[in-house]
C-alpha positions, 0 to 999 in steps of 0.5 A: 963370386962377386966382390962384396959391396962395401958399406956407405955411411950416413953422417949423423954428426960431424963437429968439424963441419967437413960433412953435413948431417944426413949426407951419405958418403962411400966407404972410401971417403970415410976411410980417408977422413976418419983419422982426422977425428979424435972419436968416431961413433959407428951405429950399426943396424943391429943396435951395436955401436962402435967407438974408435979414435985416439981419444976413445978412452976419454969416454970409457968411464962414461960408458961404464957408468951407464952400464953399457957392455963394452968389448975392447978390441984392438981399434975400437970398443963395441958397445951394447946395452943390457936389455935396451938399445945403447943411446948414441945421442947421449954418447955424442953429447958427452963427446961434444961436451969434451970439445973433441973432434967427433964423427958419428955415422950410421952404417948403411948396407951391413947389419953389424959386426955380429953378422960377420967382420965389421969395419 
C-alpha cells in the first residue's frame, strides 16, 4: 500500500506576511510554521472549519453568538453552521480586529475531518 499523500494548503490570509495570499505550501512547511500564529483557521472542502492555536478561546464567544456548532477537541475547535456554511471571512475579520497573529488556509487534497482523520 502506498503512503497517503499529505495535503497542501492554499494561503487565504496571513497577518504576519510570511506567506502570500494564494500561495500553496506543502504540509511540512505548514507544520513547521503553524506554532508562530496565535490563531489558525483551516477551511476544509466539506465546509467544516477548524480553529486552533494558543489563543483560540479569544473568539469562542464570537462563535457561540453566531450560533455555530462548536466541537472542542484537544488541539482545535471544529466549527459548523446549522443549515448553512460557516463563514470564514467573518471569523477572520474578528481575529484581525483582535490584532492576533493569524493564518487562514484552505486544505487541498482532503475533503475534511469527517472523511477520516483530519490534521
